[in-house]
Every structure is written in structure tokens, then in C-alpha cells.
N, C-alpha and C positions, 0 to 999 in steps of 0.2 A: 795424719791420717792415711792406708794404705790407701793404694788402687782399686783395690777391691771394694768397697768402701766407697769412693768415691765414685765408683762404677754404678755398683746400684745405685746412690744419691741420685746422676745423672741419670740413670734409665726409668727412676721414677718422678723424674720432674718431665720428665721427655712423654710416659702417659698421662700428666693432670694437664699438659700445653695438648698431646693427642685430642684427650676427653672433651675438655673445652672445647680445643679449636670442630670438631665434631658436632658438640651440642648449639654453637654458635651458628655453623653452617646447614646443622638440622631447620634453627629455627630460622634463618634468614631465607630457607628452601622455603621451609612453612608458610612465612610471611609473602613470599613472592608469587605461591601457588597461590592465594587465598585474594593478594588482589587479584592478576591474573585472575581468577573465574569469577570474582566481582564485575572484575572492564567489562568481561562476557558478558553475564548476565545484564546487567546493563545495556550493553550493546544489543544483544537475541531481543532484550524487551521493545526498544527504542524499531529497529528492524519489524517484529514479529506485526506491528499495526497497521502494516503495509503504507505502503505509497498513499499519499493524498492527493487530492491535489494539486495543478500549480496554485492556485489562490483559493482564501480562505473568504472572502469575502469583496462584490464587485461593484465599485459605486456607479451608478449610469448619470454618466453626464451627455446632456444635450444639445446642439447647437442651433442656429439660427437654420446653416446650409440642410443638416440631415437629419431626417426625425427618426433615425433607426441606429441602433446600435447591438455590436456585435460583440461578442467573446468566445473565442475558441476552450474546452475543459477537456486536458487530457486525465485521462483515469487509469492507475495503473492495478491490476492485481498480480500479488506475486507468484501465488500459484493456488493451483485447484485441486482437490483431489474431495473422497467423498469424507467428510465429517471435518474440516476447514469449521475453521474460526470465521464465524461470519464479517462477509466485509463490509465495510460501509462506510458513507462518504459524503459531503455534500457541499454546497456555493450557496451563500446568500448572496440576492442584489439588492443594492437600494436606491433607490430612486434622489437623487438629489436633483433634477430638473425643476421647475415648478405647476408640468399640469402629470395627468397618471400615466400611467405606459402599459400597453400588455407585450406581456412578457410569453416566450413562448421556449421549447427548446427543439431540434434535431439530431440524429445519431448522424455523424457522415460518415465515421471508418470504425468498425469491430475485426478484430483483429484474435479467435483463441487459435492459439501452440499454432501453428503455422500456417492457419487460414485465416485469406482475408476476406471480408464484406464493405465494398466501398461504396459511397456514392458517386462520386466519380465518375464520368460517362454516365448513368443512368445503370448500372449495372445492378444498383439494390436502391429502392428510399428507404429513410428513417424505420418510417413504420413495418416494413419488412426485413430488416436488418431487428426490431424490436421484437416484430413476433419471432425472426430466429429462433432468437437470444434465452423465448421464450418456452417453445414445445420442442427443441433440438437436442437440447444439451440433459443432464440427467442436474445440473443446478440450476439455481432460480436464476436470476437476474431481471430486477425492478429499477425502472424509475416513476420519479413520483414529482409534480410541481406543486406547492404548494397554495400560490396564488395563482392566476392569471396574468391579473391587471392588480398593478399598485399602484397607489397614490402619487399623489406628488410631495416634495422637503421630506425626506427618509423613508418612503413606501417601504415596505421591504415585502420581499420572495426569497423560499429556499427551495435548490431544487437538490436533490439526494439520490442516491445511486446506491441498492446491497445485491450484494451478491450470497449466493448462500450454498451450498451443495448438504443435505446430509447423509450421515455416513449412513439410513434405511432407504433411498428414495423409489423403492416400490420398482427400481424397476433393475433388475442384476445383471440385464444385458447390455446397458447403455451404459451402467455402475462399471462393468468389466470392462467395456470396450474405452472410453472415455478416462477412468484409467489407467489403463497400460499407455492409451495418448502422450498422461499428463505423464508420465512416470519416464518417457520415454525423450519427450520432449524436453523434461527439466534435464536430464542425463545427456541428451546433448546440445542443450544451452541452456551452460549454468549463468546465473546471475540475471538468464533475462524472465520477463514477466509471464507469465499466464498468459494471460489477459488485458489486452487494451481495450479501451472505449475512450474517443473525440467525439468528442458531445457542444452543439454549437448554439448558444443562448443568444437570443435575439432580446431585443427589448424595441419596443417601438410605441414611441411620443400619442397622444389621442389629443385633436386637433380643436375635438369641441368643447 
């Protein structure tokens, strides 16, 4: 076989190897991209549900020395903007004691973007902070307690927090102002929640 034929066969062999290599490389890249996309979808789906309260259930245990039990619950709302997906979270309290108990909640701290409202030092009362959230912003924040009294031996009540910001809140000025505030805060504080609410839930054992 002369050198020209050997050369031609060698070139053809290289072409085949090159084509197969390119095909396998492309397939590998496609598989990697698909895997990465799926992994990001799963991550984004989990993150988009929002950060929930620290605990989902609270088992109230009373002792002979103290008939009042308190628990602080932290709620973090990742972002606020017109048309956002509604945020909803809740915590259930179970009375494991032998007597019924009264349950109530108190808002102790609120941070909306960079503005903080705090019950410490008598700056704001719980009712004032609830009113501020209800009336001074285009988003709606509601608190609810299913039952204020729970029976003994596994009686239950549920505290719920809901936050929503309709795309049209019927107040363009507020939507525009707080929409810009939201964008500025998110840009300057990436990864930080836009809204933080700390609630104290208390249970008082009934002695009668």
C-alpha cells in the first residue's frame, strides 16, 4: 500500500474518531445541562415556598412551679412585591397538660425592609404593630388564632400568618413607592428577607 492510500485512510480514521468524540461530547454536555437545570428547578421550587416558622408544632408542657409557657416564633418572608405569591405559615399548639389553657399571641418585633418596629422600651405595642402592617402598606398581613382556649390532654389551636400583595392594590402611589423600596432593599441586601415578624405565643393554664 502506497503512502497516499495510508494517508487517506488515516485521515478518514481521524474524521470518524473526531465525529464520535464530538457526538459523545455533545451528549455529555446535554446530559450535564439537563441535570443542572433539573437540580436548579428543584432548588428554586423549594426556595420559592418561602422560609417557614422555626417549628411546626408546639407541645405545651406545664409544671407545678409555672402555669405560663411562652414560645417565640420567627417568620421570614423572602421578598415583597406587587403580584407576589401569597405567603402562608402556621404553627399548631397542643396542650399536653391535665388542665385547659388560655392561648394568646403578641407581636414583639417587625422589620419591613430597613425599618424596625419593636415592643422593647415601649416604642410600639403589639396592637400598634398589627395596625401598621394592616394599614400603612399596600401588602396585607393578617394574624389569626383558631382557638383562644384549648382543652387538656392534646387539645389544639393553630396560629396562622398570611401575607399578600395583589398586583393591583387600588393605590398606585403606595404600590409604586413600596415597590421601589422593595427593589432598592433587595439590591442592597441580597439574600436578606424583606419582612421579618417575631411573635410571642403564650399559654396560661386554667386553675379552675
